[in-house]
Each structure stands twice: as C-alpha cells, then as structure tokens.
C-alpha positions as CSV (number, residue, x, y, z in Angstrom):
1,S,-12.2,24.0,1.7
2,P,-8.9,24.3,3.6
3,A,-10.4,26.7,6.0
4,N,-13.0,24.1,7.0
5,V,-10.6,21.2,7.1
6,A,-8.1,22.8,9.4
7,P,-10.3,22.8,12.5
8,E,-11.5,19.3,11.7
9,W,-7.8,18.1,11.5
10,K,-7.1,19.6,14.9
11,R,-10.2,17.8,16.4
12,F,-9.2,14.6,14.7
13,K,-5.6,14.8,16.0
14,G,-7.0,15.5,19.4
15,S,-9.2,12.4,19.4
16,V,-6.3,10.3,18.3
17,D,-3.6,11.8,20.5
18,G,-5.8,12.2,23.5
19,G,-7.6,8.9,23.5
20,A,-5.5,5.7,23.3
21,A,-6.9,2.8,21.3
22,P,-8.5,0.2,23.5
23,N,-6.2,-2.7,24.3
24,A,-7.1,-5.9,22.3
25,P,-7.5,-9.0,24.5
26,D,-4.2,-10.8,24.7
27,D,-4.5,-14.5,25.6
28,G,-1.0,-15.3,24.7
29,D,-1.8,-17.2,21.5
30,G,-3.7,-14.7,19.4
31,D,-2.6,-13.7,15.9
32,P,-0.8,-10.3,16.4
33,T,-2.2,-9.1,13.1
34,L,-5.8,-9.9,14.0
35,L,-5.4,-8.4,17.4
36,L,-4.0,-5.2,15.9
37,A,-6.9,-5.1,13.4
38,E,-9.4,-5.6,16.2
39,A,-7.9,-2.9,18.3
40,T,-7.8,-0.5,15.3
41,A,-11.4,-1.1,14.3
42,S,-12.5,-0.7,17.9
43,F,-10.7,2.6,18.2
44,L,-12.0,4.0,14.9
45,L,-15.6,3.1,15.8
46,R,-15.3,4.1,19.5
47,G,-18.3,6.2,20.6
48,Y,-20.9,5.3,18.0
49,S,-22.9,3.2,20.5
50,S,-23.4,6.2,22.7
51,G,-24.9,8.4,20.1
52,R,-28.5,9.5,20.4
53,G,-31.1,10.9,18.1
54,D,-30.4,11.7,14.5
55,P,-27.2,10.0,13.3
56,S,-26.5,12.8,10.9
57,S,-26.6,15.5,13.6
58,P,-23.3,17.1,14.7
59,D,-23.5,15.5,18.1
60,A,-24.5,12.0,17.0
61,G,-22.0,9.4,17.8
62,A,-20.1,11.5,20.3
63,G,-18.9,9.8,23.5
64,A,-19.5,10.9,27.0
65,D,-16.6,13.3,26.9
66,G,-17.9,14.9,23.7
67,R,-15.3,13.4,21.4
68,R,-16.4,12.0,18.1
69,P,-15.1,8.5,17.0
70,P,-12.1,9.0,14.7
71,L,-13.8,7.2,11.8
72,D,-16.6,9.8,11.8
73,H,-14.2,12.5,10.8
74,F,-13.5,10.8,7.5
75,H,-17.2,10.6,6.7
76,R,-17.7,14.4,6.9
77,P,-16.9,17.0,4.4
78,G,-13.1,17.2,3.9
79,G,-12.7,13.5,5.0
80,V,-10.5,12.7,2.0
81,L,-8.1,15.5,3.0
82,L,-8.2,14.4,6.6
83,L,-7.2,10.8,5.5
84,S,-4.4,12.2,3.4
85,L,-3.1,14.4,6.2
86,S,-3.2,11.3,8.5
87,L,-1.2,9.3,6.0
88,V,1.4,12.2,5.7
89,S,1.6,12.5,9.5
90,T,2.1,8.7,9.9
91,R,4.7,8.3,7.1
92,T,6.2,11.8,7.8
93,P,6.8,14.3,5.0
94,S,10.6,13.6,4.8
95,R,10.1,9.9,4.1
96,I,7.3,10.6,1.5
97,V,9.7,12.9,-0.3
98,S,12.5,10.3,-0.3
99,D,10.1,7.5,-1.5
100,A,9.3,9.3,-4.8
101,D,11.5,9.0,-7.9
102,D,11.6,12.8,-8.6
103,P,10.8,14.6,-5.3
104,P,10.7,18.1,-6.8
105,A,8.2,17.1,-9.4
106,S,6.2,14.5,-7.4
107,S,3.2,15.2,-5.2
108,L,0.3,13.3,-3.7
109,T,-2.2,15.0,-5.9
110,A,-2.0,15.1,-9.7
111,Q,-3.6,17.3,-12.3
112,F,-7.2,18.4,-11.6
113,G,-6.9,17.2,-8.0
114,H,-6.7,13.5,-8.8
115,S,-4.7,11.2,-6.5
116,S,-1.2,10.5,-7.8
117,Q,0.3,7.0,-8.0
118,E,2.4,8.1,-5.0
119,L,-0.7,8.6,-2.9
120,I,-2.2,5.3,-4.1
121,N,1.0,3.4,-3.3
122,L,1.1,5.1,0.1
123,L,-2.4,3.9,0.9
124,L,-1.8,0.3,-0.2
125,T,1.8,-0.3,0.7
126,G,2.8,2.3,3.2
127,R,5.4,3.9,0.8
128,A,4.9,6.7,-1.6
129,T,6.8,5.2,-4.5
130,S,6.1,6.4,-8.0
131,N,5.5,3.1,-9.9
132,V,3.5,-0.1,-9.9
133,F,6.1,-2.6,-11.1
134,D,8.0,-5.0,-8.8
135,G,11.1,-3.8,-7.1
136,T,13.5,-1.2,-8.4
137,L,14.6,-0.6,-12.0
138,S,17.8,1.2,-13.0
139,V,17.3,3.5,-16.0
140,G,21.0,4.5,-16.4
141,G,23.0,7.4,-15.2
142,G,22.6,6.4,-11.6
143,L,18.9,7.0,-11.7
144,E,16.6,4.3,-10.2
145,C,12.8,4.1,-10.3
146,R,11.1,2.4,-7.4
147,G,8.0,0.3,-7.4
148,V,6.4,-2.2,-5.0
149,S,9.0,-4.0,-2.8
150,S,6.8,-6.9,-1.5
151,R,3.3,-8.4,-1.6
152,P,0.8,-5.9,-0.1
153,D,-2.3,-7.0,1.7
154,V,-4.5,-5.4,-0.9
155,G,-3.7,-5.5,-4.6
156,Y,-4.0,-2.9,-7.4
157,L,-4.9,-3.2,-11.1
158,S,-5.0,-0.4,-13.6
159,Q,-6.9,0.3,-16.8
160,L,-3.7,1.9,-18.1
161,E,-2.1,-1.5,-18.4
162,A,-4.8,-2.6,-20.8
163,L,-3.9,0.5,-22.8
164,R,-0.2,-0.5,-22.6
165,Y,0.8,2.7,-20.8
166,C,2.2,0.7,-17.8
167,E,2.8,-2.8,-16.5
168,V,1.5,-3.7,-13.1
169,G,3.8,-6.0,-11.3
170,T,2.9,-9.4,-9.8
171,Y,3.2,-8.1,-6.2
172,Y,0.1,-6.0,-6.9
173,K,-1.6,-8.7,-8.9
174,S,-1.1,-11.3,-6.2
175,P,-1.7,-9.6,-2.9
176,R,-1.9,-11.5,0.4
177,Y,-5.7,-11.3,0.4
178,P,-8.1,-11.5,-2.7
179,L,-8.8,-7.8,-2.7
180,W,-7.9,-5.4,-5.5
181,V,-8.4,-1.7,-6.1
182,V,-9.0,-1.1,-9.8
183,G,-7.9,2.3,-11.2
184,S,-10.0,3.7,-14.1
185,T,-9.9,7.0,-15.9
186,S,-12.4,8.7,-13.6
187,H,-12.9,6.4,-10.6
188,F,-11.8,3.5,-8.5
189,S,-13.5,0.2,-8.1
190,V,-12.9,-2.8,-5.7
191,L,-12.8,-6.4,-6.7
192,F,-12.7,-9.4,-4.4
193,G,-12.5,-13.1,-4.8
194,G,-12.8,-16.3,-2.9
195,P,-10.1,-18.1,-1.0
196,G,-8.9,-19.9,-4.1
197,A,-8.4,-16.7,-6.1
198,L,-4.7,-16.4,-5.1
199,R,-3.6,-20.0,-5.6
200,E,-0.2,-20.1,-7.2
201,S,1.7,-23.3,-8.2
202,R,5.2,-23.9,-7.0
203,S,6.5,-23.7,-10.5
204,D,4.7,-20.4,-11.1
205,A,6.2,-18.9,-8.0
206,L,9.7,-20.0,-9.0
207,L,9.3,-18.6,-12.5
208,E,8.2,-15.2,-11.1
209,R,11.1,-15.2,-8.7
210,C,13.5,-15.7,-11.7
211,R,11.7,-13.0,-13.7
212,R,12.2,-10.5,-10.9
213,A,15.9,-11.4,-10.5
214,F,16.4,-11.0,-14.2
215,K,14.6,-7.7,-14.3
216,S,16.7,-6.4,-11.5
217,A,19.8,-6.7,-13.8
218,E,18.1,-5.9,-17.1
219,G,16.7,-2.6,-15.8
220,A,14.2,-0.6,-17.9
221,E,15.8,-1.5,-21.3
222,E,13.8,-4.7,-21.8
223,R,16.3,-6.1,-24.2
224,G,15.6,-9.7,-23.2
225,F,19.2,-10.4,-22.4
226,I,21.8,-9.2,-19.9
227,D,25.6,-8.8,-20.1
228,A,27.8,-11.5,-18.6
229,P,29.1,-9.3,-15.7
230,Q,25.5,-8.9,-14.5
231,L,25.1,-12.6,-13.8
232,G,26.3,-12.0,-10.2
233,T,23.4,-9.5,-9.7
234,V,20.9,-12.1,-10.9
235,A,22.4,-14.7,-8.6
236,R,22.3,-12.4,-5.6
237,A,18.7,-11.6,-6.4
238,L,17.7,-15.2,-6.6
239,G,19.2,-16.0,-3.2
240,A,21.3,-18.9,-1.9
241,D,18.4,-21.2,-1.5
242,M,17.3,-21.1,-5.2
243,W,19.2,-24.3,-6.0
244,E,17.2,-26.2,-3.4
245,A,14.0,-24.5,-4.4
246,V,14.2,-25.9,-8.0
247,G,15.0,-29.4,-6.7
248,G,18.8,-29.5,-6.9
249,D,21.1,-31.2,-4.5
250,E,24.4,-30.2,-3.0
251,G,26.3,-33.0,-4.8
252,G,25.5,-31.5,-8.1
253,G,24.2,-34.8,-9.5
C-alpha cells in the first residue's frame, strides 16, 4: 500500500543519496560502459556479503552501518512502486510529461494498474514515449506521435503486433544485445539469443534506413507514396553519406 511504500522510498533514497557507488577500477583502457555496469552492480548489491542468519529476516544483508543494499528494496513488498518512483526521480516528472504524446491523458499506469507503454519505454529506452514504432510520425494538424528514437540495449516485442493492433519498429526488434522483453495480455516474458541472433546484412541495414526516411515523410497515412515537395525531407533523413553507403561515387558515373 502507499502507506507502506512511503517509508521504504525514504529509506531507499537515503541509501542512494547517502552512500556513493564504489568507484570502478579505471586502468585507462577499460570500456566505460562495462565499468559503469560493474560499478552499478556493485552498488546495488553492496552489503549482501555482510548479512548473517536468515536471509529473509529484516536485518539480513544490512551493512555495518545498518543500511540495506539498494537492490534489496526492490525485492520487498512495494518493490515495483519503488522502481517506478526511482525511474520518475531519475527522468524527472517534467521530462516524462513532455515525452508523452498526450500528457493530460497519459500516465505510467494503465487500466487495472497495468504498466502503460510509456512506463515500458521509460524502462527500456529512458524516455516515456507513447509508441513502439521507429522515430516520430506526423498525423496532421501539427500533431506528432513519438516512438523509439534509436536502438536500445534491450528490445521489445508485443503480442498486439500479431493481432495487428500495432507495429513494433526495427529499433526494438534489433536491439544492441540479443535480449527482448515480450509483452503479452497478462504478463511479460524475456527472450534471449546467441551472438549471431542480431546479424544484419549491409543491404538490409540500408533498406531499413530508407524505410525510416520514407516513413518520416509519409507520416501515419501509409499511402505508399509521398508528394514531390517531401523529397527534401526524405533526403535529409537519409543523410549526406547515403550515396557512398549504396556504393556511388562523387563523379556520378
């Protein structure tokens, strides 16, 4: 309940604000991403080794100063709410509101307390956008719908696409790592693959780049064609290096 979560949130904030994450070893040539991941994991797990007795007891896992490791707060009752509050605190409420397509009607929780697409996107991409397609689509009248702006580390697939209620973009389908969260009607699952699961040929990558550029001009109408004045929009979306990418030369031969 909110009454139980409030003191937990204060304790969690205290453990985060009061105890800095251990510094990752910096030998000058380490991968910054891996170093950050190591430091974060070390911080979240800090204190477990000092716990004694029953691991389920209130004092299990507490450090010498009595503080519990931050990760432990997410395992206790109200942990999902604590995680959501942590996300909101990190992104800030004002940015979350500006991320959504329709701020007055959007929220991080949907009907019956389910997580909304905004919350899922916030978890996976760091932005609380309202859609799962690539980029931004113009629906007319100055209204724009925002989706995923780049490849995330973890992908997302939805049962709703199989039912033709939505179309998940290639950014979510081709994440940086072969990990996907799969949304179903009542639960989430996680899929993972081997190193070769994300192999993409050069021609496939170029084709997808062209698709995104065309979609940026076509908008949500899906007519299969664009007006001539919109060619400039497509050219800008493709970028100045597209001619070289497809094997052209500056001489035009």
